[in-house]
Structures are given as structure tokens and as C-alpha cells.
C-alpha positions as CSV (number, residue, x, y, z in Angstrom):
1,M,-8.5,-29.2,-273.4
2,S,-9.5,-32.4,-275.0
3,F,-10.5,-35.4,-272.9
4,I,-7.5,-37.5,-274.0
5,K,-5.0,-34.7,-273.0
6,M,-6.3,-34.7,-269.4
7,K,-3.6,-35.6,-266.9
8,T,-5.6,-38.5,-265.4
9,A,-6.2,-40.0,-268.9
10,R,-2.4,-39.9,-269.6
11,I,-1.7,-41.5,-266.2
12,G,-4.4,-44.1,-266.9
13,F,-2.8,-45.1,-270.2
14,V,0.6,-45.6,-268.5
15,A,-1.0,-47.4,-265.5
16,V,-2.8,-50.0,-267.7
17,F,0.5,-51.1,-269.3
18,V,2.3,-51.1,-266.0
19,V,-0.3,-53.3,-264.5
20,I,-0.2,-55.7,-267.5
21,M,3.6,-56.0,-267.2
22,I,3.7,-56.4,-263.4
23,F,0.9,-59.0,-263.2
24,G,2.0,-60.7,-266.4
25,L,5.3,-61.2,-264.8
26,A,3.6,-62.5,-261.6
27,M,1.2,-64.9,-263.3
28,M,3.2,-66.0,-266.4
29,G,6.8,-65.3,-265.8
30,S,7.4,-68.3,-263.5
31,V,4.9,-70.7,-265.2
32,L,5.4,-70.4,-268.9
33,S,9.1,-71.2,-268.8
34,A,8.7,-74.0,-266.3
35,K,10.2,-77.4,-267.2
36,P,11.4,-80.3,-265.1
37,K,15.1,-80.6,-264.4
38,N,17.0,-82.7,-261.8
39,V,13.8,-84.0,-260.3
40,P,14.9,-86.2,-257.3
41,V,13.7,-89.9,-257.8
42,A,15.0,-92.8,-255.7
43,L,16.5,-95.8,-257.3
44,V,16.3,-99.0,-255.2
45,V,18.4,-101.9,-256.6
46,L,17.6,-105.0,-254.5
47,D,18.3,-107.4,-257.4
48,Q,20.4,-110.5,-256.7
49,P,22.5,-111.8,-259.7
50,V,21.9,-115.4,-260.8
51,K,24.0,-117.9,-262.7
52,L,22.8,-119.0,-266.2
53,P,23.2,-122.6,-267.5
54,D,26.3,-121.6,-269.5
55,G,28.0,-120.4,-266.3
56,S,27.7,-116.7,-266.9
57,A,26.1,-114.3,-264.4
58,L,23.0,-112.4,-265.1
59,A,22.7,-109.1,-263.1
60,V,19.7,-107.3,-264.6
61,G,19.5,-104.8,-261.7
62,E,23.0,-103.4,-262.4
63,M,22.3,-103.5,-266.1
64,V,19.1,-101.4,-265.7
65,K,20.9,-99.1,-263.3
66,E,23.7,-98.3,-265.8
67,K,21.2,-97.8,-268.6
68,L,19.2,-95.3,-266.5
69,K,22.3,-93.3,-265.5
70,G,23.4,-93.3,-269.1
71,I,20.2,-91.5,-270.4
72,A,21.2,-87.9,-270.2
73,E,17.9,-86.7,-271.6
74,L,16.0,-87.7,-268.5
75,P,15.2,-84.7,-266.2
76,V,15.8,-86.9,-263.2
77,Q,18.4,-86.9,-260.4
78,W,18.7,-90.5,-259.3
79,V,19.1,-90.9,-255.6
80,E,20.5,-94.4,-254.9
81,V,18.8,-96.1,-251.9
82,G,20.0,-99.4,-250.5
83,S,16.9,-100.7,-248.7
84,E,13.2,-100.5,-248.4
85,A,13.6,-98.9,-244.9
86,E,15.9,-96.2,-246.3
87,L,13.4,-95.6,-249.1
88,A,10.6,-95.1,-246.6
89,T,12.7,-92.5,-244.8
90,Q,13.4,-90.6,-248.0
91,L,9.6,-90.6,-248.8
92,D,8.6,-89.6,-245.3
93,E,11.0,-86.6,-245.3
94,Q,9.8,-85.5,-248.8
95,K,13.3,-85.8,-250.3
96,V,12.1,-87.7,-253.4
97,Y,8.9,-87.4,-255.4
98,G,8.9,-91.1,-256.2
99,A,11.1,-94.2,-256.7
100,L,11.9,-97.1,-259.0
101,V,12.3,-100.3,-257.1
102,L,14.1,-103.3,-258.8
103,P,13.1,-106.3,-256.7
104,A,15.5,-109.0,-255.4
105,D,14.1,-111.6,-257.9
106,L,14.4,-109.5,-261.0
107,S,17.4,-111.4,-262.5
108,S,15.9,-114.8,-261.6
109,G,12.6,-113.8,-263.1
110,I,14.3,-112.7,-266.3
111,A,16.3,-115.9,-266.4
112,S,13.1,-117.9,-266.0
113,L,11.8,-116.4,-269.3
114,Q,14.0,-118.9,-271.2
115,S,12.2,-121.8,-269.5
116,P,8.9,-123.4,-270.4
117,A,7.4,-121.9,-267.1
118,P,8.4,-118.2,-267.0
119,K,7.9,-116.2,-263.8
120,P,8.7,-112.6,-264.6
121,A,9.5,-110.3,-261.7
122,A,7.5,-107.1,-261.0
123,V,9.3,-103.7,-261.1
124,R,7.6,-101.3,-258.7
125,I,7.0,-97.6,-259.3
126,V,6.4,-95.7,-256.0
127,L,4.8,-92.2,-256.1
128,N,5.0,-89.8,-253.2
129,E,1.6,-88.3,-253.9
130,G,1.5,-85.8,-251.0
131,T,4.6,-83.9,-252.2
132,N,3.4,-82.1,-255.3
133,A,0.8,-83.1,-257.8
134,Q,2.7,-81.6,-260.8
135,A,5.9,-83.3,-259.9
136,V,4.3,-86.6,-259.1
137,A,2.5,-86.6,-262.5
138,A,5.8,-85.9,-264.3
139,V,7.6,-88.6,-262.3
140,R,4.8,-91.2,-263.1
141,T,5.1,-90.4,-266.9
142,I,8.9,-90.4,-266.9
143,L,9.2,-93.7,-265.0
144,Q,6.5,-95.5,-267.0
145,Q,8.0,-94.5,-270.3
146,T,11.5,-95.4,-269.2
147,V,10.6,-98.8,-267.9
148,N,8.7,-99.6,-271.1
149,T,11.7,-98.5,-273.2
150,L,14.1,-100.6,-271.1
151,G,11.8,-103.6,-271.2
152,S,11.7,-103.4,-275.0
153,Q,15.5,-103.2,-275.2
154,L,15.9,-106.1,-272.8
155,A,13.5,-108.2,-274.7
156,G,15.5,-107.7,-277.9
157,Q,18.7,-108.7,-276.2
158,L,17.1,-111.8,-274.7
159,L,15.6,-112.9,-278.0
160,G,18.9,-112.5,-279.7
161,Q,20.7,-114.6,-277.0
162,I,18.1,-117.3,-277.1
163,G,18.1,-117.4,-280.9
164,Q,21.7,-118.3,-280.9
165,H,21.0,-121.5,-278.9
166,A,17.6,-122.6,-280.1
167,Q,15.7,-122.6,-283.4
168,Q,12.3,-122.6,-281.7
169,I,11.0,-120.8,-278.6
170,P,7.9,-122.0,-276.6
171,V,4.9,-119.8,-277.1
172,S,4.7,-119.1,-273.3
173,A,8.3,-118.0,-273.3
174,A,8.0,-115.9,-276.4
175,S,5.0,-114.1,-275.0
176,A,6.8,-113.5,-271.7
177,L,9.9,-112.1,-273.5
178,L,7.8,-109.4,-275.0
179,H,7.2,-108.1,-271.5
180,P,10.3,-109.1,-269.5
181,F,9.1,-107.6,-266.3
182,Q,5.8,-106.5,-265.0
183,V,5.2,-103.0,-263.7
184,S,3.2,-102.2,-260.5
185,E,2.4,-98.8,-259.1
186,Q,2.3,-97.9,-255.4
187,I,1.0,-94.6,-253.9
188,V,2.4,-93.5,-250.6
189,H,1.3,-90.5,-248.5
190,P,-2.0,-90.2,-250.5
191,A,-3.6,-86.7,-250.6
192,G,-7.0,-88.0,-249.5
193,S,-10.4,-87.2,-250.8
194,N,-11.4,-83.7,-251.9
195,N,-7.9,-82.4,-251.5
196,A,-7.4,-81.1,-255.1
197,S,-4.9,-83.8,-255.8
198,G,-2.7,-82.5,-253.0
199,G,-3.2,-78.8,-253.8
200,A,-5.4,-78.2,-250.7
201,P,-2.5,-76.7,-248.6
202,N,-1.8,-74.1,-251.2
203,M,-5.5,-73.1,-251.4
204,L,-5.8,-72.8,-247.6
205,V,-2.7,-70.6,-247.4
206,Q,-3.9,-68.3,-250.1
207,I,-7.4,-67.9,-248.6
208,L,-6.0,-67.3,-245.2
209,W,-3.6,-64.6,-246.5
210,L,-6.5,-62.8,-248.1
211,A,-8.6,-63.1,-244.9
212,C,-5.8,-61.8,-242.8
213,M,-5.2,-58.9,-245.2
214,V,-8.8,-57.8,-244.9
215,S,-8.6,-58.2,-241.1
216,S,-5.4,-56.1,-241.0
217,A,-6.9,-53.4,-243.1
218,V,-10.1,-53.2,-241.1
219,M,-8.2,-53.1,-237.8
220,F,-5.9,-50.4,-239.2
221,L,-8.7,-48.2,-240.3
222,T,-10.5,-48.8,-236.9
223,A,-7.3,-47.9,-235.1
224,Q,-7.0,-44.6,-237.1
225,Q,-10.5,-43.6,-236.1
226,H,-10.0,-44.7,-232.5
227,G,-6.7,-43.1,-231.8
228,K,-7.1,-39.3,-232.0
229,N,-4.2,-38.3,-229.7
230,K,-0.9,-39.7,-228.4
231,R,-2.3,-40.4,-224.9
232,S,-4.6,-43.1,-226.3
233,L,-2.2,-44.4,-228.9
234,K,-0.7,-47.2,-226.8
235,G,-4.2,-48.4,-225.9
236,T,-5.3,-48.1,-229.5
237,V,-2.5,-50.3,-230.7
238,A,-3.0,-52.8,-227.9
239,S,-6.7,-53.0,-228.9
240,Q,-5.8,-53.3,-232.6
241,L,-3.6,-56.3,-231.8
242,A,-6.0,-58.0,-229.4
243,V,-9.1,-57.7,-231.5
244,G,-7.2,-58.5,-234.7
245,L,-5.7,-61.7,-233.3
246,L,-9.1,-62.7,-232.0
247,L,-10.6,-62.1,-235.4
248,V,-8.0,-64.2,-237.3
249,T,-8.2,-66.9,-234.7
250,A,-11.9,-67.2,-235.4
251,A,-11.2,-66.9,-239.2
252,S,-8.7,-69.8,-239.1
253,A,-11.2,-72.1,-237.3
254,F,-14.0,-71.1,-239.6
255,L,-11.8,-71.8,-242.7
256,L,-10.9,-75.3,-241.4
257,W,-14.6,-76.1,-240.5
258,M,-15.8,-74.8,-243.9
259,A,-13.3,-76.8,-245.9
260,H,-14.1,-80.0,-243.9
261,S,-17.8,-79.7,-243.5
262,W,-18.9,-77.9,-246.6
263,Y,-16.5,-79.3,-249.2
264,G,-15.5,-82.7,-247.6
265,M,-11.8,-81.9,-247.4
266,E,-10.1,-84.8,-245.6
267,F,-7.9,-84.0,-242.5
268,T,-6.1,-86.8,-240.7
269,H,-5.0,-84.5,-237.8
270,L,-7.8,-81.9,-237.4
271,G,-6.6,-80.4,-234.1
272,Q,-3.0,-80.1,-235.2
273,T,-4.0,-78.6,-238.5
274,W,-6.1,-75.9,-236.8
275,L,-3.2,-75.0,-234.4
276,Y,-0.9,-74.6,-237.4
277,L,-3.5,-72.5,-239.3
278,W,-3.8,-70.3,-236.2
279,L,-0.1,-69.7,-236.1
280,M,-0.1,-69.0,-239.8
281,A,-3.0,-66.5,-239.4
282,A,-1.3,-64.8,-236.5
283,A,2.0,-64.5,-238.4
284,F,0.2,-63.1,-241.5
285,F,-1.8,-60.6,-239.5
286,L,1.1,-59.3,-237.5
287,V,3.4,-58.9,-240.6
288,Q,0.6,-57.2,-242.6
289,T,-0.3,-54.9,-239.6
290,T,3.4,-54.0,-239.3
291,L,3.4,-52.7,-242.8
292,L,0.1,-50.9,-242.4
293,N,1.2,-49.2,-239.1
294,W,4.5,-48.1,-240.5
295,I,3.7,-47.3,-244.1
296,G,-0.1,-46.9,-244.2
297,L,-2.6,-48.0,-246.8
298,P,-0.1,-47.8,-249.7
299,S,1.4,-51.0,-248.1
300,M,-1.7,-52.9,-249.3
301,I,-0.1,-52.7,-252.8
302,V,2.9,-54.6,-251.5
303,L,0.7,-57.2,-249.9
304,V,-1.4,-57.7,-253.1
305,L,1.8,-58.0,-255.1
306,I,3.2,-60.6,-252.7
307,F,0.0,-62.6,-253.1
308,F,0.0,-62.6,-256.9
309,F,3.7,-63.3,-257.3
310,S,3.5,-66.2,-254.8
311,M,0.4,-67.9,-256.1
312,P,2.0,-69.7,-259.1
313,V,5.2,-70.4,-257.1
314,I,3.8,-72.4,-254.2
315,G,2.0,-74.8,-256.5
316,M,5.1,-75.6,-258.6
317,P,7.9,-77.9,-257.7
318,R,11.2,-76.1,-257.1
319,E,12.9,-78.3,-259.8
320,F,10.5,-76.9,-262.4
321,M,11.2,-73.2,-261.8
322,P,13.7,-71.0,-263.6
323,Q,16.7,-70.2,-261.4
324,V,15.9,-66.5,-261.3
325,T,12.5,-67.4,-259.8
326,V,14.1,-69.6,-257.2
327,D,16.6,-67.0,-256.2
328,W,14.4,-63.9,-256.2
329,L,11.0,-65.2,-255.1
330,Y,10.8,-68.8,-254.0
331,S,13.6,-68.5,-251.5
332,W,11.9,-65.9,-249.4
333,T,8.1,-65.9,-250.0
334,P,6.2,-66.7,-246.8
335,F,3.7,-68.8,-248.8
336,R,6.3,-71.4,-249.5
337,Y,7.0,-72.1,-245.8
338,A,3.4,-71.9,-244.8
339,A,2.3,-74.4,-247.4
340,A,5.2,-76.7,-246.8
341,G,4.4,-77.0,-243.1
342,L,0.7,-77.5,-243.7
343,R,1.5,-80.2,-246.3
344,S,3.7,-82.0,-243.7
345,I,0.8,-82.1,-241.2
346,M,-1.9,-83.1,-243.7
347,Y,-0.1,-85.8,-245.7
348,F,3.1,-86.8,-243.8
349,G,2.1,-86.8,-240.1
350,G,4.3,-83.8,-239.3
351,E,7.5,-85.3,-240.8
352,G,9.8,-83.4,-243.1
353,S,9.8,-79.6,-243.3
354,L,7.3,-78.9,-240.5
355,S,9.9,-77.7,-238.0
356,Q,11.4,-75.3,-240.5
357,S,8.0,-73.9,-241.3
358,L,7.2,-73.4,-237.6
359,Y,10.5,-71.5,-237.0
360,V,9.7,-69.2,-240.0
361,L,6.1,-68.5,-239.0
362,A,7.0,-68.0,-235.3
363,G,9.9,-65.7,-236.4
364,M,7.5,-63.7,-238.6
365,A,5.0,-63.4,-235.7
366,V,7.5,-62.3,-233.1
367,T,9.2,-59.8,-235.5
368,G,5.8,-58.4,-236.5
369,L,4.7,-58.0,-232.9
370,I,7.9,-56.1,-231.9
371,L,7.6,-53.8,-234.9
372,I,4.0,-53.1,-234.2
373,V,4.8,-52.1,-230.6
374,L,7.6,-49.9,-231.8
375,S,5.2,-48.2,-234.2
376,V,3.8,-46.4,-231.2
377,F,6.9,-44.3,-231.1
378,K,6.9,-43.5,-234.8
379,P,7.1,-39.8,-235.4
380,R,3.7,-38.4,-236.4
381,K,2.5,-35.1,-237.6
382,A,1.0,-32.7,-235.1
383,A,-2.5,-33.2,-236.5
384,E,-3.1,-36.2,-238.7
385,P,-6.3,-36.1,-240.8
386,S,-8.9,-38.5,-239.8
387,V,-10.0,-41.4,-242.0
388,S,-13.4,-39.9,-242.7
389,A,-11.7,-36.7,-243.8
């Protein structure tokens, strides 16, 4: 029989293409078709209308608001906010990626452009940096381009209005009319130094999942060697749990120390971050050990696939994903909840989605612990082959 007709060679040909399809779907399926849509951005209209010399009212804030809502091409979902305090709440709770603030003196600043001493107002762009680097970058670009476009349109309208009443315009006023309002940028909830522009929580979650996966596999293989009969099975599982949890506890502490000491990653709440990492590590270890104890080493394939399918998802805003990815992957992957809670601690002082993440991780840990204990009563063959055999 020729080499290419061997059974293993034929299986290998099929396996190569299956691997390409599976991991291609995991690494490219959610990323290549990603585009922003309905990105939540706050719109704060504080502008107070003013009366012009001819008796008409000038309300630039309302004018800008209507224009923004009339641009259907913008991939933005405007969230109207009535005050600076309400905006701060929206930013703290991670409900918006940024904001466009139209100040109270916007109309009066525009009106002053027709005078010899113009005082243009400053429109403020607020960026919620700790939420998601990709979303914040998109919001920055969208808002800057939109404000520039609106400024040009407003400048043309003002020049037309002034031209109807005056043959000449002072140089200072003409210069100010070209830029009817100034634009300032404000960063809130900054990611800090050496935090990969806010991607540090995703990195830590991925590293911890791999560390726990190695720990679970090592503890499973050790338990197989240790437990030779049913009389010692309960003690074996108890030792597997105790030693494994001790190992991932040390691993979570080492990961935090390494990130902070070796790579200069900034942590505002070091103790709270470690406690959260410990809960995450315990939840990961218990869930992974559950699959290993009930299914065996083939479950490692499932754990690896969860890792590769979840990697691109946790770094991407939900508003950028195809709906099928949101429904079938983003809605349940444990990486999403783990990263969201860690992000809340590192950048938002525990505000936002931390409580939900804690419930999910605690639920994973408790469920895993119960199923591991129940695995003691799983039916087994009379004589299971040893790991060495």
C-alpha cells in the first residue's frame, strides 16, 4: 500500500482542513465582518438661546442637535443627557463610550462672532477611555469629523446672514467665523500606564485561563495516578480540589505581581484586583476540572476551542459584532464576564458591571464544585487503565 493511501494520511488530510475551518471561524469570523453600529454616545445640550439685535432667537444647541439626529449615516445611538452629573453617571456605569457636550454659552459665543471682539465657545468631546480601546478610537474619529463638518456648515450660514446686512466684515470676525466653535477633548477613566490602551483586563483573563487549564490537566492526571480504587476515590478528588485551588491561588498572585513588577502595569486597587483574580482563577479551575473529571482528556479540546473563539470577542465592543456572534458566543462566554468585572475594578473603581461579573464567576465556581463532588459517583469500569499504561 502506498504512503498516501494509508489511513492515517487520509485522516490527516481531512484534519488539516477541519482545523483551518474551525480556527478560521474562531479567529476571523467575528473580526473581519466587524463594523460599528448603534454605538452609544451621550449628547449633552446645555446651550442657552440668546436674542440677536434683530429680535430673533439663536439656539445653536438645538440646531446642532437636530442636525446630528438627521445624519442617518452615523453609526451612533445618541443618548440625550440633561446635565453634567447625569453624564458622569452614564460614564461611570459604562453605558456610553463618550459624549459630545454643547456648553451653555454656545449660542452667545456664536452670536459674538458678528462683533469686533468674538469669543467663540468650546464644544467638548468626552472619551470614556476605560471602556474599550477600539470603541473609543471610533467615537473620537466620528465626533471630531462630525463637529468639523457641522462647524463648516454653520460658518457658511453665518457668513450668508452677515453678508445680507454688511458689505465688509472685520478681519477678526471673519477669522473666527471660519471656526465657529473650538473643540476640546477630555479623557475620563483613563487606562493608566502600561495597560495596552485599556486591553490589560483581556490579557490577564486569557493568561489566567491558560494557567488554570494547565493546572486542571496536571491535577487530573495526578488524580488518575493517585486514585487506584473506589475506597480512595473521595480522598483523591478532595486532594485534587485542595491542591488545585492552592495552585491557582498562587498563580493568580504571581500573575498580578509579574504584570505590576516586571511590566509596570498600573493598578489603582491592587488588593481588590487580586481578590477578583483569585475568584476568576477558582471559577476557571473548577469548571475545567468538572469537564475533565466527567469527560476526560478529550474535554481539553473543548477548553482550547472556548479560548480561541473567545479571544477576539472580548477585545471587541458588542456594537461592532455581527448579531450571530452576539447571540451564539458573546452572550455566554465566561471571558466576557471575567474581563468586564476586571475592567470595572481597574478603571472604574468597581462601578458598572462588577456585581454581574461576581455573580457569574461565583455561580461558575459553585456549580463546578458541586459537579466535581458528584463525579465521585460517576459509573466507572471495573478496572480503568492507568495513565502510564
